[in-house]
Every structure is written in structure tokens, then in C-alpha cells.
N, C-alpha and C positions, 0 to 999 in steps of 0.2 A: 585571420580572425580566430580567436580562441573562445570557445564556449565554456562558461563557468556554471557548474551545477552545485546545488545545495544538498548537504547531507540530510536525509529524511529523519534522522534521529536527533541530531543536535543543531541543525540548521546553520552550520558553518560551511564555507566554501570547500569543495573537494579540491585536491591537488590536480595538477595537469594530467596525472595518470588516473584520476578519478578515485582517489583514496582519501578517506577521512582520517586525518591524523588524530583527532580527538576520540573517535569511536574505534579506531584501528580496524577499519573495514574497507574492503575493496568493492567499489561500485561500478567497475568497468563493464560488467555484463549488463547491469541495469541501465547504464548510460547508453550503451550500444542499442539496446532495445528502445529506450526513450527516443533516441534520434530517429528510429524507424516508426515511432508512434504506437508501439505496442509493448505490452509486458512480456517478460520471459515466461515460458510455459509453466515453470514451477510457481510463479506468482499468480498466474491465471488459475492454476489448480488450487492455490490457497484461497483466492476469492470465491471460487466455486464451492470449496469445502465450507466456508463460512455461510454463504448464501443457502446452500443445501441444509446445513444445520439449522438455520433460522426457519426455513420452510418446513422441515420436519417438526420443529417445535410448534409452529403454527398448526400443522396438521394434527398434532396431539389434541388440540382443543377444538379445532374445526375440521373434522375429517373430510368434509366435502369441499374445502377451499381449493382454489386453483392457484397456480403459480402467478404471483403478482409482485413484481419487483418493487413497487411502491410500498406495499405492506412489509415485504421482506427487508427493505432498507430501513424502515422504522425500527424493526426488531434488531437488525444488525447494528445500527447506530447505538441503541440502548445497551446491547451486550458489550460492544466495544468500549463504550464509556465506563461500564462497570469493571471490565477487565483492566483498563488503563488506571482508573481511580483506585481500585481496591486490591489489585493483584500485580501492579507494576509491569504490566505488559506494554509493549510498544505498538502503536497503531499500525505502523508500517509492516510489522511482522504479522499482524492479524489480517489486514486488508490493504495490501500494497497498492501503490499508484505510480504513474510515470514520474520520474524525477523532475524537480523544478529547475528550469533554466534561469540562472540569476541574471546574466546579461551577456552581451557579446561585445568584446573589446578588441581593438586592433593592437597588434604587437609591433 
């Protein structure tokens, strides 16, 4: 059985060695961690960075607020939308996720 993963940037299938021919990027580390059900440390750090930046933004206006991921995620989604729409940033670079498994096929 071969697992097929999708590139998070262009949504094409990765090669057997987890490379995106279109984006010219190797996703082998990300695939390995996806199979384990967790992000690599550098991607967890990126998510933490974004969430902390959103919390710090919230605290600027509401100094007594507590950490609330529901509120933070609303701010995060809005900021990511602006960065994608107006500054050509890629969502996967801003707030990465586990790679999507396309399908499992027999060889």
C-alpha cells in the first residue's frame, strides 16, 4: 500500500519520495510527522508564535483578558486572511497543519 499526500501549497500529489514537483519542495519530514499524528517542532513553534502574537494583540486592548483559544483563533484567522489576501503569504507557512492524505492505493 502506498500513501499519497497532497502538497499544502498547490494541492497536487507529492511524489513517492514526498516531493512536490510543482513547488520544488521536499515534504518528507512533514509526512513522517503526519504519519505519527503530530507536527514537527519547528511547525509547532510557528503555531505558538502566531497564537502568542494574537494574544499579545488582544492584551493591548484588554489587559485583563485571559488566554482563550476561541478568541485567539478568531484574531488568528482574520490576520492570516489579510496576510494571504494582501501580502501573498501562504497559509501553510503562517499556521501549518498535518498534511492531507489523498488516498491509499495498492501497488
